[in-house]
Each structure stands twice: as C-alpha cells, then as structure tokens.
C-alpha positions in Angstrom: 17.4 -62.8 -6.1 19.8 -60.3 -7.8 18.9 -56.5 -7.8 18.6 -56.6 -11.5 15.8 -59.2 -11.2 14.1 -57.4 -8.5 14.3 -54.3 -10.4 12.5 -56.1 -13.4 9.5 -56.7 -11.0 9.7 -53.1 -9.7 9.2 -51.9 -13.2 6.0 -54.0 -13.4 4.9 -53.0 -9.9 6.4 -49.5 -9.1 4.8 -49.3 -5.7 6.7 -49.9 -2.5 5.0 -50.8 0.8 6.4 -51.0 4.2 3.3 -50.7 6.5 0.3 -53.0 6.3 -1.8 -50.2 7.9 -1.6 -48.3 4.5 -2.7 -49.1 1.0 -0.3 -51.7 -0.1 -2.3 -53.3 -3.0 -0.3 -54.2 -6.0 3.0 -53.2 -4.2 6.3 -54.8 -3.4 6.2 -55.0 0.3 9.4 -54.9 2.2 9.4 -56.5 5.7 11.6 -54.1 7.6 12.6 -54.9 11.2 13.6 -52.7 14.0 15.3 -53.2 17.4 12.1 -54.2 19.0 10.0 -55.8 16.2 10.3 -58.4 13.5 8.8 -57.0 10.3 8.8 -60.5 8.7 5.7 -61.3 10.8 3.7 -59.0 8.6 4.6 -60.9 5.3 1.4 -63.0 5.3 -0.8 -60.0 6.2 0.8 -58.0 3.4 -0.1 -60.6 0.7 -3.6 -60.8 2.2 -4.0 -57.1 1.8 -3.0 -57.2 -1.8 0.8 -56.9 -2.0 2.0 -58.5 -5.2 5.4 -59.6 -3.7 6.9 -59.5 -0.1 10.6 -59.2 0.5 11.6 -60.8 3.7 14.8 -61.9 5.5 13.7 -64.4 8.0 13.2 -67.9 6.6 10.8 -68.8 9.5 8.2 -66.5 7.7 8.9 -67.6 4.2 6.6 -69.7 2.2 7.0 -71.9 -0.8 5.2 -69.3 -3.0 6.7 -67.1 -5.9 5.2 -64.0 -4.1 7.6 -64.6 -1.2 11.2 -63.4 -1.9 13.7 -64.3 0.7 16.9 -62.1 0.8 19.8 -61.6 3.3 18.7 -58.3 4.5 15.4 -56.6 3.5 16.6 -53.0 4.3 19.8 -53.3 2.5 17.9 -54.7 -0.5 15.5 -51.8 -0.4 18.5 -49.5 -0.4 20.3 -51.2 -3.3 17.0 -51.2 -5.3 16.8 -47.4 -4.9 20.4 -46.9 -5.9 19.9 -49.1 -9.0 16.7 -47.2 -9.8 18.5 -43.8 -9.3 21.3 -44.8 -11.9 18.7 -45.2 -14.6 18.2 -41.4 -14.7 20.6 -38.9 -16.0 18.9 -35.8 -14.4 19.8 -33.1 -11.9 19.7 -34.3 -8.4 19.9 -31.7 -5.6 21.0 -33.0 -2.1 20.1 -30.9 0.9 21.3 -31.5 4.4 22.0 -29.4 7.4 21.3 -29.1 11.2 18.4 -26.7 10.8 16.2 -25.6 7.9 16.7 -28.4 5.6 12.9 -29.3 5.3 11.9 -25.7 4.8 14.7 -25.3 2.3 13.6 -28.3 0.5 10.1 -27.3 0.2 11.0 -23.8 -1.0 13.2 -25.2 -3.7 10.7 -27.8 -4.8 8.1 -24.9 -4.9 10.3 -22.8 -7.1 11.4 -25.5 -9.4 7.8 -26.9 -9.8 6.9 -23.7 -11.4 8.8 -24.8 -14.5 9.7 -28.5 -14.1 8.3 -31.9 -13.1 10.0 -32.4 -9.7 10.3 -35.5 -7.6 11.0 -34.4 -4.1 11.3 -35.9 -0.6 7.8 -36.1 1.0 7.6 -34.7 4.5 10.8 -35.6 6.4 11.5 -39.0 4.7 15.1 -38.2 4.9 16.9 -41.2 6.6 18.2 -44.5 5.6 14.6 -45.9 5.0 12.9 -42.7 3.9 15.8 -41.7 1.5 15.5 -44.9 -0.6 11.7 -44.7 -0.6 12.0 -41.2 -2.0 14.4 -42.2 -4.7 11.9 -44.9 -5.8 9.4 -42.2 -6.5 11.5 -41.0 -9.5 9.7 -41.7 -12.8 9.9 -40.9 -16.5 8.2 -37.6 -16.0 10.7 -36.4 -13.5 13.0 -33.6 -14.7 14.7 -32.7 -11.3 15.1 -34.6 -8.1 15.3 -32.9 -4.7 16.4 -35.1 -1.9 16.5 -34.2 1.7 19.1 -36.0 3.8 19.0 -36.3 7.6 21.5 -37.9 9.9 21.8 -38.7 13.7 24.9 -40.9 13.5 28.4 -40.4 11.9 28.8 -41.0 8.2 25.1 -41.3 7.4 25.2 -38.5 4.8 28.0 -40.3 2.9 25.8 -43.4 2.7 22.7 -41.5 1.6 24.8 -39.7 -1.1 26.0 -43.2 -2.3 22.4 -44.0 -3.0 21.2 -40.6 -4.4 24.3 -39.5 -6.3 23.6 -35.8 -6.0 25.2 -33.6 -8.5 24.0 -30.4 -6.7 24.3 -29.8 -3.0 23.2 -27.4 -0.3 24.2 -27.5 3.5 21.9 -25.2 5.3 24.1 -25.0 8.4 26.1 -27.1 10.8 25.3 -27.0 14.5 24.4 -29.0 17.6 21.8 -31.7 17.0 21.6 -35.4 17.6 24.7 -35.0 19.8 23.8 -38.3 21.6 24.3 -40.2 18.3 27.2 -38.2 16.9 29.2 -37.8 20.1 30.7 -34.4 19.2 30.1 -31.3 17.1 33.3 -32.3 15.0 31.5 -35.6 14.1 28.4 -33.7 12.9 30.6 -31.4 10.7 32.5 -34.2 9.2 29.2 -36.1 8.5 27.5 -33.1 6.9 30.5 -32.1 4.7 30.4 -35.5 3.1 27.6 -33.9 0.8 30.2 -31.4 -0.7 32.6 -34.2 -1.5 29.9 -36.3 -3.0 28.8 -33.5 -5.3 32.4 -32.9 -6.4 32.7 -36.6 -7.4 29.7 -36.1 -9.7 31.4 -33.0 -11.2 28.6 -30.9 -9.7 27.8 -27.6 -8.2 27.2 -26.3 -4.7 24.9 -23.5 -3.5 26.7 -22.1 -0.4 25.4 -19.7 2.2 28.6 -17.4 2.4 27.2 -15.7 5.5 28.2 -18.9 7.3 32.0 -18.7 7.8 32.3 -22.4 8.1 30.4 -23.4 4.9 32.2 -20.4 3.1 35.6 -21.9 4.1 34.7 -25.5 3.4 33.4 -24.7 -0.1 36.3 -22.8 -1.4 37.8 -25.6 -3.3 34.6 -26.6 -5.0 32.4 -25.3 -7.8 29.8 -23.2 -6.2 27.4 -20.3 -6.2 27.3 -18.0 -3.3 24.3 -16.5 -1.6 23.8 -14.1 1.5 23.7 -10.5 2.5 26.8 -9.2 0.9 26.2 -7.5 -2.5 29.4 -9.2 -3.9 27.8 -12.6 -3.6 26.2 -14.2 -6.6 22.8 -13.8 -5.0 22.4 -11.2 -2.3 19.5 -10.1 -0.2 18.4 -8.0 2.8 15.6 -8.4 5.4 13.1 -5.4 5.1 10.7 -6.7 7.7 10.4 -9.5 10.1 7.0 -9.4 11.8 4.8 -11.1 11.5 6.1 -12.4 8.2 9.6 -12.2 6.6 10.0 -9.8 3.8 13.2 -9.4 1.8 14.7 -7.6 -1.2 17.1 -9.6 -3.4 19.2 -9.2 -6.4 22.1 -10.7 -8.4 25.7 -9.7 -8.5 26.6 -6.8 -10.7 22.8 -6.4 -11.6 21.0 -3.3 -10.6 17.5 -4.8 -10.5 16.0 -5.5 -7.0 13.2 -7.9 -6.4 10.9 -8.1 -3.3 9.4 -11.1 -1.6 6.6 -11.0 0.9 6.8 -14.5 2.3 4.4 -16.3 4.7 7.3 -17.5 6.8 8.0 -16.5 10.2 11.5 -15.8 11.6 14.7 -14.1 10.3 16.4 -17.5 10.3 14.3 -18.4 7.3 16.3 -15.7 5.3 19.0 -18.1 4.2 16.4 -20.8 3.3 14.8 -18.4 0.9 18.1 -17.3 -0.6 19.0 -20.9 -1.2 15.8 -21.4 -3.2 16.5 -18.2 -5.1 19.9 -19.3 -6.1 18.8 -22.8 -7.2 15.8 -21.3 -9.1 17.9 -18.9 -11.0 20.4 -21.6 -11.9 17.7 -23.5 -13.5 16.6 -20.7 -15.7 13.5 -19.6 -13.7 12.8 -16.0 -14.0 13.4 -13.7 -11.0 9.6 -12.8 -11.1 8.6 -16.4 -11.0 11.0 -17.3 -8.3 9.7 -14.5 -6.1 6.0 -15.4 -7.0 6.6 -19.1 -6.1 8.1 -18.2 -2.7 5.4 -15.8 -1.8 2.8 -18.5 -2.6 4.6 -21.0 -0.2 2.4 -21.7 2.8 4.4 -23.5 5.6 2.8 -26.4 7.1 3.5 -29.3 9.6 4.2 -26.9 12.5 7.3 -25.4 10.7 7.4 -21.5 11.0 3.7 -21.3 10.8 1.8 -18.2 12.0 -1.7 -18.9 13.2 -4.0 -16.2 14.2 -7.0 -17.1 16.5 -9.6 -15.2 18.3 -7.7 -15.0 21.5 -4.1 -15.4 20.6 -1.5 -15.6 17.8 0.7 -18.7 17.6 4.0 -19.2 16.1 4.0 -22.9 15.6 7.7 -24.0 15.1 7.2 -27.2 17.1 8.1 -29.9 14.6 11.5 -30.2 16.1 14.2 -28.4 18.2 17.8 -28.6 19.0 20.1 -26.0 20.8 20.9 -24.0 17.6 17.3 -23.8 16.3 15.8 -22.9 19.7 18.4 -20.2 20.3 17.9 -18.5 17.0 14.1 -18.7 17.4 14.2 -17.1 20.8 16.6 -14.4 19.7 14.4 -13.6 16.7 11.3 -13.4 19.0 12.9 -11.1 21.5 12.9 -8.5 18.6 9.2 -8.9 18.0 7.5 -5.7 19.2 4.2 -7.3 20.1 3.1 -6.0 23.5 2.4 -9.4 25.0 4.6 -12.3 24.3 4.9 -15.8 25.8 7.0 -18.9 25.0 6.1 -22.5 25.4 9.2 -24.6 25.0 9.6 -28.5 25.0 12.5 -30.6 25.8 15.3 -31.1 23.2 15.9 -34.7 22.6 18.9 -36.8 21.5 21.5 -34.7 23.4 22.8 -37.4 25.6 25.4 -36.2 28.0 25.0 -32.5 26.7 21.2 -32.4 27.7 21.7 -30.9 31.2 24.0 -28.1 29.9 22.0 -27.2 26.8 18.7 -26.9 28.6 20.3 -24.8 31.3 21.7 -22.5 28.5 18.0 -21.8 27.3 16.8 -21.1 30.7 19.6 -18.6 31.3 18.7 -16.9 28.0 15.0 -16.7 29.2 16.2 -15.3 32.6 18.1 -12.6 30.8 15.4 -12.0 28.1 12.1 -12.9 30.0 8.8 -12.9 28.2 5.4 -12.3 29.9 4.8 -16.0 30.4 7.6 -18.6 30.2 6.5 -22.2 30.1 8.9 -25.2 30.0 7.7 -28.7 29.3 9.4 -32.1 29.8 11.6 -34.1 32.1 14.8 -32.3 31.2 13.4 -28.8 31.7 11.5 -29.6 34.9 14.7 -30.6 36.9 15.4 -26.8 37.0 12.0 -25.9 38.4 13.4 -24.7 41.9 16.2 -22.7 40.3 13.8 -20.6 38.2 10.7 -19.9 40.4 9.3 -17.3 38.0 8.9 -19.8 35.2 6.2 -22.4 34.8 7.3 -26.0 34.5 5.3 -29.1 33.5 6.0 -32.7 33.0 4.1 -32.9 29.8 1.4 -31.3 27.7 -1.3 -32.9 29.5 -0.3 -31.2 32.7 -0.1 -27.9 31.1 -3.5 -28.1 29.5 -4.9 -28.7 33.0 -3.4 -25.4 34.2 -4.0 -23.2 31.0 -7.1 -21.4 32.4 -4.9 -20.2 35.3 -2.2 -18.7 33.1 -4.3 -15.9 31.6 -3.4 -16.2 28.0 -5.2 -13.5 26.2 -4.2 -11.4 23.1 -0.7 -12.8 23.2 1.8 -13.8 20.6 3.1 -17.2 21.7 6.2 -19.0 20.3 5.7 -22.8 20.6 8.9 -24.9 20.0 10.3 -28.2 21.1 11.4 -31.6 20.0 8.7 -33.6 18.1 8.4 -36.2 20.9 7.0 -33.6 23.3 3.9 -33.3 21.1 3.4 -29.6 21.5 0.9 -29.4 18.7 -1.8 -30.8 20.9 -2.0 -27.5 22.8 -2.7 -25.5 19.7 -6.5 -25.5 19.9 -6.6 -24.7 23.6 -4.8 -21.4 22.9 -6.4 -20.0 19.7 
C-alpha cells in the first residue's frame, strides 16, 4: 500500500495505536517490533479490541482480511505517514533538542504559546524515532503552532527526526555528555544535535540561541537567530534575583528600558536558560511581555522534573526523571548554594555511559567529598562499587534496600535533592520521606 492510500485511511480514522493495553478502538494499529519481541503477534488482538486496521510486516500473522495491511516495515511506514501528514500543514514548527532541559523548555514554550494559539506539542517525552512520528500525527486543522521535542541516543538521529518534522524554528538547549554509550564520543553528540540548526536553515527558518553558551553562540553565527541570556546586549536578557526555593528572574529586551519579573515554580538556576528560551519564542510570536511572564509563573513542573515538594517532615527536590553527568553536576552545584541548614542528597546511577561510566560516577563522588551534605546516599550498581573508598557515604544496591534503612538515617526537617536515571526508579522513595 502506498503512503497516499494509507493517508486516506488515516483521514477517516485519525487515531494511531501501538499498544493493545490502551484504548485502540477505531484506530489504525501499527504492529511495532523490538529486539526482543514481535509486535505482529498482537495484530489479531488489536482487531478484537476494536482497531479499524492493523499495519503489520510479518506475513505469518497476516490474514486475508481488508483490515490487515501488510507492509515491508511497520515502523518505517509509521514514520513516512507522519512525514506525509506534516507536509499537509504550512504552520510554524518549533524543534527542540539538547542534552538537558529540552522537556522543561518544551513545556514552558507550549505553556506560553498556548496563551494565544492552538498548539500541538510533544506529549511527555515522546521524542524518539517512534514518539516523534506519533506526536506529528496529532497535528490537526485547529493546530496553529507545532512544538516538537527531539531526543537522540545514537548518531544522526536528530537529522532523521528533522526530516520528518521539517522544523522552521529551532532551539538547542545545550550539548553535553549523555548517552555516551550510544554516541561513542562528545563530538558525535555535538554533530548530532547541531543537525537541528542545519535543518532549520534549509527551511529558511529562525533559531533561538542561548548566547551564554559559547558553543551554541559560535555555531549559530551563520544562521538567522535571536539571542537570549544574561548580557543586556542580547535580544532577550535576564538575571536571577532569587534561587531558593524557587527561581525568580528579571528580564527585558535589547534597547528597551522596561523590566519584567517572573516568580516561577521551578527549582534550580539551571532552569534560567529554559525560561529565557520560552520568553524569546513567546515574544517572537507576538505574545505580550505580561502574558509571557504570567504563563511561566503559572507553569507547575510535573513528572519529577525540578519539582519542589514540601511534606510534614522534609522538603524534596524531585529531579529524578533522568540524569547524566552534565545535569547531575549542575544540580549539585546549585544545591551547594542553598542556605537550608540541613541538606541531603539521594543520587541514583547514571545509565547509558558505556566505557565512561566508572570515570563519570567517580567524578560525582569526588564532588560530594569536596562539597559534602549532611547525608549522602548513592544508589545503584555503578555507585556501589566505590563503597569502600567513601566510608562516610551511604551506598545501596537499589531503592528497596534504601527503604529498609531509611528509619536509621534520621531524615528530619531536611531539604533533599533526589536525582538519578529513570531506571533507578527513585520516585518510589518519595512517600517514605515526606
């Protein structure tokens, strides 16, 4: 079946399914396979649960039924359908990538733009080769602006996602060490992320660039861009007026005397550049300074990203959705400046570092040894291998082991930073600490 034919079906049934555990009634269900499973085996179940059509790529599961559509590759078909759909809309499309902060930046930008426009935005962190196409297929006739988050853990993935989304605006939050196991080097990460700049240029578009970042400033010089950061000579400039417990900033425009204040609900000075990105995008799309500030102030972080949670016994900084060497270092550096009298850290392993794992985890421990908190807890198989070298710290294999010993650690009236890779599942300890 040609993509044009499949697209005709999609216009009749504009709902995509990939998981039979969810509501897939009246959907076009794609049988996506992975390294350890064959998604085609769910084709019949999808039909039984109400899917209108199933797209499969294994003839052993195909039936002589018009609802069963056999293709060469189900995932590639999904991707090409998303690209074809995107091409039907001549609307602003903002691509966002980076090592850290891209989801928060995406959420802030979506919040600001939604004060005036109908925005279709990446849901959660659906930002990879599967989530990206699914996000693009959410675009509809009411959509006025698209905001697409793009993640990558292997070389050239951003270039591929750009070929589907065709962004004509772009933001790279930063470029640092993450997914080193898949990329192999920091240079490969840099090359992959910078593909967004080239893609936006091909669309004759515009970049929003953090000029406080020397690398991004340098790499964007040859492109059409707006600048943001701390320098008053940038197009959009700001300064941090307070950091704890929440980030407060003043901001203004180049050659304009007016200053605006934002009292955010975000924790951490590392969110300054994320806020400035949202300001620059909002202003470009003709949203007033007052409404930009109001939208950002009303944004409530969720999903364990820069969340500040106050309980009866302790205060938690839940930044545990993910972690890499760069994000963990800036989070710890920021926390050292917090003047709270009793502070503790609970840190989980950083995943996908490959051969760099030992060195990067040791660097974190060296930082903690130089900047110790009242209680230092490290969780996971990477951290625990250093247990004998750091006898003053507490090491646990997993969160289950930590929970068993929480009563002996005397957490009381403390401010606790909790951060680690998603696979460590640090969120399960939250209720035991509040």
